[in-house]
C-alpha positions in Angstrom: -0.2 -0.3 -0.2 1.3 2.8 -0.9 1.2 6.4 1.4 -1.1 8.0 -0.4 -3.8 4.8 0.0 -3.3 5.2 3.6 -3.8 9.2 3.9 -7.0 8.9 1.6 -8.1 5.8 3.7 -7.7 8.0 7.6 -9.3 10.8 6.0 -12.3 8.7 4.6 -12.3 6.9 8.1 -12.3 10.8 10.0 -15.2 12.1 7.4 -17.3 9.0 9.1 -16.2 9.2 12.3 -17.3 13.1 11.9 -20.7 12.7 10.9 -21.3 9.8 13.4 -20.5 12.3 16.2 -22.5 14.8 14.7 -25.7 12.7 13.8 -25.7 10.7 17.7 -25.0 14.6 19.2 -21.4 12.6 20.7 -19.5 15.0 19.2 -17.2 15.0 22.9 -13.4 15.5 23.2 -12.7 11.4 22.7 -13.7 11.6 19.2 -12.1 15.0 18.7 -8.9 13.9 19.7 -9.2 10.6 17.2 -10.1 12.4 14.8 -7.3 14.7 15.1 -4.7 12.0 15.2 -6.1 10.6 12.1 -6.0 13.5 10.2 -2.8 14.4 11.4 -1.5 10.4 10.4 -3.1 11.2 7.2 -1.2 14.2 6.4 2.3 12.9 7.3 1.3 9.8 5.2 0.5 12.1 2.6 3.8 13.6 2.9 5.7 10.6 3.0 4.0 9.7 -0.1 5.1 12.7 -2.2 9.1 13.1 -0.4 8.9 9.3 -1.9 7.7 10.9 -5.4 9.7 13.7 -5.3 12.9 11.6 -4.7 
């Protein structure tokens, strides 16, 4: 799996969790932390993919 697929998958998971949190009215601190971790990990994986593409 390339870092781009990992990054895309993590962003999709973050979106699904965000939608679930809004629908269930459970957008608490834990959901926010999980989503931040997912987005930061996705950004890191995407940056790694860009770095590997350029070098």
